[in-house]
C-alpha positions in Angstrom: -24.6 8.5 -9.0 -21.9 8.5 -5.6 -21.9 4.5 -5.5 -21.6 4.2 -9.2 -18.0 6.3 -9.0 -17.3 4.3 -6.2 -17.6 1.0 -8.1 -15.6 2.0 -10.5 -12.8 3.5 -8.4 -12.7 0.6 -6.3 -12.4 -2.3 -8.7 -9.8 0.2 -11.1 -7.8 0.8 -7.6 -7.5 -2.7 -6.6 -6.7 -3.4 -10.1 -4.2 -1.2 -10.9 -2.7 -1.3 -7.2 -2.1 -5.2 -7.8 -1.2 -5.0 -11.0 1.5 -2.7 -10.7 3.2 -3.2 -7.8 4.0 -6.8 -9.6 5.5 -4.7 -12.3 7.3 -3.1 -9.1 8.1 -6.5 -7.4 9.1 -7.6 -11.0 11.9 -4.8 -11.4 13.4 -4.3 -8.3 14.3 -8.8 -8.2 15.9 -8.2 -11.8 17.5 -4.7 -10.0 19.2 -7.4 -7.6 21.0 -9.1 -10.5 25.0 -9.1 -10.1 25.2 -10.0 -14.2 24.0 -6.9 -15.0 25.4 -3.5 -15.7 25.1 -0.8 -13.0 23.9 1.6 -15.0 20.8 -1.2 -16.3 19.7 -2.1 -12.4 20.0 1.5 -11.2 17.3 2.2 -14.3 15.1 -0.8 -13.2 15.1 0.8 -9.5 13.8 4.2 -10.7 11.1 2.6 -13.1 10.0 0.1 -10.0 9.9 3.6 -8.1 7.7 5.5 -10.9 5.6 2.5 -10.8 5.1 2.6 -7.2 3.2 5.8 -7.7 0.2 4.4 -9.0 -0.6 1.9 -6.1 0.9 4.2 -3.5 -2.3 6.6 -5.1 -4.8 3.6 -5.3 -4.7 3.0 -1.4 -7.0 6.3 -0.2 -8.9 6.2 -3.0 -9.7 2.0 -2.6 -10.1 3.1 1.0 -12.3 6.0 0.2 -14.7 4.3 -2.3 -14.7 1.4 0.1 -16.7 3.5 2.6 -19.1 4.8 0.1 -19.9 1.4 -0.8 -20.3 0.3 3.2 -22.3 3.4 3.8 -24.5 2.9 0.5 -25.0 -0.9 1.8 -26.1 -0.4 5.0 -22.7 -0.9 7.3 -21.5 2.3 8.3 -17.7 2.6 9.9 -17.4 6.4 9.5 -19.5 9.0 9.4 -19.4 9.2 5.5 -18.1 12.7 5.4 -15.5 12.5 7.5 -14.4 9.1 5.0 -14.6 11.1 2.2 -12.4 13.9 4.5 -9.8 11.8 5.4 -9.4 10.2 2.4 -8.3 13.1 0.9 -6.2 13.7 3.2 -4.7 10.5 3.0 -4.7 11.0 -0.8 -3.1 15.0 -0.6 -0.3 13.5 2.4 0.7 10.0 -0.5 1.1 13.1 -3.1 4.0 15.2 -0.9 5.7 11.8 0.1 5.9 10.4 -3.4 6.7 14.6 -5.2 8.6 16.3 -2.5 12.0 15.9 -1.9 12.8 13.5 0.8 15.0 16.6 2.6 12.1 19.2 2.8 9.7 19.6 6.2 6.9 19.2 4.3 7.9 15.6 3.1 8.6 14.6 6.8 5.3 15.8 8.5 3.5 14.1 5.7 5.8 10.5 6.8 4.1 11.3 10.2 0.7 12.3 9.2 0.9 9.0 7.0 1.8 6.4 9.5 -0.8 8.2 12.4 -3.3 7.1 9.1 -2.1 4.2 9.2 -2.1 3.6 13.0 -5.7 4.9 12.4 -6.9 2.2 10.3 -4.9 -0.8 11.8 -6.7 0.0 15.3 -10.1 1.1 14.5 -10.4 -1.6 11.2 -9.3 -4.3 13.3 -11.2 -3.7 16.3 -14.5 -2.3 14.3 -14.2 -5.5 12.8 -14.0 -7.5 15.6 -16.8 -5.8 17.2 -19.3 -5.9 14.8 -18.9 -9.5 13.4 -19.2 -10.3 17.0 -22.3 -8.6 17.5 -23.7 -10.1 13.6 -23.4 -6.3 13.0 -22.3 -7.1 10.2 -21.3 -9.8 7.4 -18.5 -12.3 7.2 -17.1 -10.7 3.9 -16.9 -7.5 5.0 -15.1 -8.4 8.4 -12.5 -9.9 6.0 -12.3 -6.9 3.5 -11.5 -4.5 6.7 -8.8 -7.4 8.5 -7.2 -7.4 4.5 -7.1 -3.4 5.2 -5.4 -4.0 8.7 -2.8 -6.7 7.1 -2.4 -4.3 4.3 -1.6 -0.6 6.8 0.8 -2.7 8.4 3.0 -4.5 5.3 3.2 -0.8 4.2 4.2 0.5 7.3 7.1 -2.4 7.4 7.9 -1.6 3.8 8.6 2.3 4.8 10.9 1.3 7.5 12.6 -1.9 5.8 13.5 0.1 2.1 15.1 2.4 3.7 18.5 0.8 4.3 17.7 -0.6 0.3 17.9 2.4 -1.0 20.7 3.5 1.3 22.3 1.0 -0.6 21.1 1.7 -4.0 22.7 5.1 -4.2 25.9 3.4 -2.8 25.8 1.2 -5.8 25.5 4.3 -8.3 28.0 6.0 -6.3 31.1 3.1 -5.6 29.7 0.5 -8.5 28.7 -2.9 -7.8 31.1 -5.1 -5.5 30.3 -8.4 -3.6 30.1 -6.6 -0.6 27.1 -4.3 -2.0 25.6 -6.8 -4.3 25.1 -9.5 -1.0 24.3 -6.3 1.7 21.1 -5.3 -1.1 19.7 -9.1 -1.3 19.6 -9.6 2.3 17.9 -6.0 3.2 15.5 -6.9 0.3 14.5 -9.8 2.0 11.9 -8.3 4.2 11.1 -6.1 1.9 9.3 -9.1 -0.3 8.0 -10.5 2.5 5.7 -7.0 3.6 5.2 -7.1 0.0 3.9 -10.2 -0.5 1.1 -9.8 2.6 0.8 -6.6 0.8 -0.4 -8.9 -2.6 -2.2 -11.5 0.3 -4.3 -8.4 1.4 -5.1 -7.5 -2.0 -6.6 -11.3 -2.5 -8.8 -11.9 0.7 -10.4 -8.3 0.2 -11.2 -8.7 -3.5 -11.9 -12.2 -3.5 -14.3 -11.6 -0.2 -16.1 -9.2 -2.0 -16.5 -11.4 -4.7 -18.3 -14.3 -2.6 -20.2 -11.9 -0.7 -23.3 -13.1 -1.7 -22.4 -16.5 0.0 -20.7 -15.0 3.1 
């Protein structure tokens, strides 16, 4: 029964993750446009940030359901109980980051916790996939899924870092209105964010395709 629910959460999680994130990407691209009014650009950013909640919440759900499915297929990344606890903690941390005020202590602690979790994913899944694949203990398709999640985790940390000046730029836009200087700075600051987001899309596609091709890999 748990495995059946895990399949549903895993598939729908990927769909919401990638599909909704494309909406965020498009909203930010339009918010760059200097020919739109300031009110329209800020509304697009606000809509994009609301949409961004779904992909953020999907990350721990997809990971946790993946742990369940890997264990069901006989490939244990970590003990199932630990995986479920970690995914719930990860989900709670993400919830706090989304819905608590950025200046609050809980939000700051949640950001640190998220960094630690992503660091664990990068090291644990990257090293684990390499060692298990080399020893013939997991198939290539599953190793590719793990590597894809490593790429996603690195890119997610990059987005957190590079989006801070973008948020400050839009706040300046709201307070001072549009200017050539602000518009130019926003375009420049958004470039590394777009690159990181495209890496996330690439990781999700690799993970999804490798799962579909698992009988042949």
